[in-house]
N, C-alpha and C positions, 0 to 999 in steps of 0.2 A: 505314761501320761500323754494324752493326745495333744498334737500341736494346734495352736490357735489358727483358725482359718483366716485368710486374708479377706479384708472387706471387699465386697463387690462394688466396683466403681459405679457411681450414679450415672444414669443415662444423660447424655449431653442435651441441653436445651437448645431448640432452634434459635439461631442468632447469637449463641454464645461464642466466645473467641475460639474455643476448641472445635466447635462445629463448623467453623469457617476455614479451618486449615485444609490444604489441598489433599485430596485422596489419591494415592498412587494408583495409576492405571485408569483413573476417571478424570480427575481434575489436574493432572500433570505429574511429571516425575518428581521424586523427592529432591529437595535442594542439596542433599548430601551426596548425590550422584556426581562423581567427578567429571564424567564425560558430559553430563548435562550442563555442568557449570562451564566447561570448556567451550561447548557449543554456544552457550548463552552470551558469554562476554568476549569470545575470541576475536570478533571484528574490531574491537577497540584498539588492540595492539598493532595490527597492520595499518590501521588508519593513522595512529599516532606516528608510526615510523614513516609512512608516506608523507605526512604533513611536515615532519622535521626535515626529511631529505629534500623536499621541494623548497622549504624555507631556506635551507643552507645553499641549495643550488641556484635558486633564482632570487633570493632575498625578498625585499619588500615588494617586488613585482608580483610575487605570489601571495605573501602573507599580509600585504597592505590592505587597508580598509576597502579600497575601491574594488579590488579583485574578489575579496571574500564576499562582499555584499552583492557583487554581480553574480557569483556562483549561487548564492542564496536565492536571488531573484529569479534566475534562469531555471532553478530546480524546484521552484515553488509548486508548479503543477504536478511534476513527477512525484514529489514528496507527499502531496495530498492523495494522489492515486495509490501510491505504494502503501501509505498508512491504512487506507481502507482495504486494500488488497490483502494486507496482513491478516485482517479479521477473517476474510474468506478462506485463506489458506489454513489458519488455525482451526477453523470450524470443519475442515476436511474437504474443502472445495478448491476450485481454481477458476479464475476469470480471465479468459483470453480475449474477451471482447472489449476491454477497456480502451484500446486504441481506436476502434470504430465508434464507440460511444463518445469518446473525446471529440472526434471529428463531427459526428451528427449534432451534438449539442452546440458546438461552437458555430456551425454554419446556420443553425436555426436562430441562435441568440444574436449573431451578427446581423442577419437579415432583418430580424425584428428591430434591432437597435437603429437601423437606418430609417425605419419608417414610423417608429413609435417610441415609447418610454424605455430607456435603457435598463432601468431597474426591473420592469416587467419582463424584458427580454432575458435578463439574467435568471430571474425566478423560473420562467418557463423552460429555459435551457436546462437548469438543474433538475426540474421535475421530469423532463424528458429522460434524463439519465437515470433517475430513480425508477421510472417506469420500465426502462430497458432492463435495469438490474433485477427488478421484481419478476419480469418475464423470464429472465435467466434462472432465477431462483425457483420458479414454478416448474420449469422444464427439468431442471437438474434434481429437484427434490421430489415433487409430487408425481412426476412422470418417470422418475428413477432412471434418467439418462445421465451417463457419466458427465460430470461438469466440464471436463476438458473438451469432449466432443460437442456438448450442448453450446458452450460459449464460443467455440471455434466456428460452429455453423452459424450462430447468431451474429458473429462478427461480419460474415459475408452479407447477411441480410441487412444489418445496420449500415454497413459501408455502402451498400446499394441504395438505401434510402437517402443517405447523405449526398450521394452523387445525383440523385433525382432532385433534391432540394436546390442544388447549385447548377444543375445541367452540365456538370463537369467544369464549370468556370470558377475562377477565384473571385471571392466576394471582397470588395474593397470598402472599408468603412472609415475613410479618413475624415468624413464630415461628422461622424458620430463622436463628438468630443466628450460628451457625457459618458459614453461607453468606455472611452479611454481612461477616464478617471478611476475606474474600478480597479485597475492593476497598476497604473502609473503614478498615482499620487504618493508623495513621500511624507513620512512622519518620522522624525528623529533619524533622517537619512536612510530609512528603510522603506521600501515600496509597500503599498497596500497589498500587492500580490504576496509578498513575503509575510506580512502581518496576518493575512488570511490563512496562509499555510500554517503559521505558528499556532493560531487559534484552533484550526481543525485538528492538527496533530495532538495538541494538548487535550482537546475534548475526546477524541477517539482513544487516546492513551488512558485517560481516566475511565472511560467506559469499559475498556478491555481489562484493566488491572484492578479496578476498584468497585465494580458493580456485579450484581448477580448475573446480568446478561453476559458480561465478559467471561465469568466463570463457566457459564453454560456453553459458550463458544469453545473453550478449551475442552469441556466435557464431550461435546459433539465430535470434535476432531480426534480426541484421544481414544475413545471407545464409544461409538454411537449407540450400540445396543445396550451397554451398561447405563449410559446416560438416559436412554429411553425408559429403561426399567426403573430408574431413579426418579422418573417423573419429568424429565426434561423434554420439551417439545422440540425435538431435534430438527424436524423439517422446517418449522417456523423460524428457528434460530438461524439455520442456513439461509433461508429466504431473506431474512433481514440483512445478513452480511452481504448478499448479492445486491440488494437494493442500495445499501450504503456504498458499495463499490461503484455501482452505476452512477449514483449521485456525485461521488467524488471525481469520477472520470469526466463527467459533464462539467463540474466546477473547474477542473484543471483545463479543459479545452476552452472554456469561456475566459479564464484568466489569460491564457496565451493569446487568444484572439484579441482581447482588450489591449494587450501589450503591443501587438504589431498592427492592430486595426485592420486585420484581414483574416479570412478564413477559407479553408478549402477542404473538400471531402478527402483529399489525398493526405492530409495531415494525420498525425497519430500512427495508425496502422501497426504492423508487426514490430517496427523499430521501438515505438513507445512501449508496447506490451512486453517486449523482451527486456527493455531497460528496467521497467517496473518490477517484473518478476525476478530479475537478477538482483536488484536492490533488496528485495524481500528475503530471498534465499541466502544471499551473501550476509545479510544481517542476522542469520541464524534460525530463521523460521524453517520448519520441516515441511517438505512437500507432501508428507504423509499425514499432516495435521497434528493438532494438539500441542504444538511447540512454536513459540515466537513471542515477540514483544514489539510495540510500536517504536520505542526508542532505539532498539537494535536495527529496525528497518531504516530509521532515519540515518543512523551511522552508516549502514550498508549502502544506502542510496548516495549519500554524500561521498563515500569512499570511491564509488564509481565515477561520480561527478568530478572529484579531485584528480582522478586518473586522466579523465578527458581534458581537464584544464591544464594538467601537467604536459600532456602531449602537445597542446596548443602553444603553451609558453616555450617549450623546448623545440618547437617546429619539427617534431618527429612525424613520420609518415602515419596518417590516421588509419591506414590499413592494419598496422601493427596494434593499434588500439583495439580494433575488433578482435584480433587474435588474443590479446591480453584478457579482454573481458570474457571471451569464451572459455579460456583456461581457468580463470577465477571462478566462473559459474560451475564448471565441471568439478573443481576442487571442493567448492561449497556443497554441492549435491553429494559428491562422493564421501565427504567428511560426515555429512548427516547420515548417510546409509551405513557407514562404518561404525559410527558411534551407536546407532540403534542396534546393529548386529552385536556389538560388544555388550550392550546393556541387556539384551534379551538372551544372548547366548552364554 
């Protein structure tokens, strides 16, 4: 007697819950992968340990409201830039021009704020950053130049433009009080700089984790060719991430200029770029693309910020801080490479 044949499953309808689940190799690794989970949530544990140790060591000097709000305020620009940079890295690119874009936007916005409407100055500054990011995206995608080389070269061009705008001088904007309100105004004891950061991080987090565009970013970074064959416009997705990164770098520069009411073409640079990239990678994003999350980048960036704050409170030599951050970055990159090797091998 023949055995009854199993029913053939009905094809999934577009938009159904099953059709939205991640596809291994295209839309990300399976959540059952132990190494993937370790990389995903690993930053939480050292962050908690560091927070507890500093809380015990320095008491309310560290965990007090004043210090924590100051950390949040000072890291607002970095967190905005890192959140956008996470999208670039997930989509398979890298943006080394954020420091130069940060400087160019802030000197343009600050100079405009001295002679005109500060709101218009802020808008123009952000648009300049979006334009720079779009140029980066075109060079890296449509001209097929490695994004690391393309954005590194562009950082010199952008830095030179910023120096031309300022003639190498520091721009002082103490008279532009309306410009100062953009970052300095407080609501519920939290500065508008921090509130702006929170809003940007939430919006970018939702876009990355809850929209089709975000899914396409993961697809482009995980397997660009498979994504292209599936109908994803990979080049345009990457271009959009670069444009967002440029706009975020500009916004960060304007926030910091508004806070101190001054701007210089020497601000930002490789130091900011390194800090942003370190926060993203320490947060668990893969330098090879296809892996990462905004919330993890936030924890990674704050982890680095708390280390710096701890060195300051403990009055330790800041040179050791640089060594510590370098070691942490090496461990993060090495851990990513090792976990990928174990997963594929």
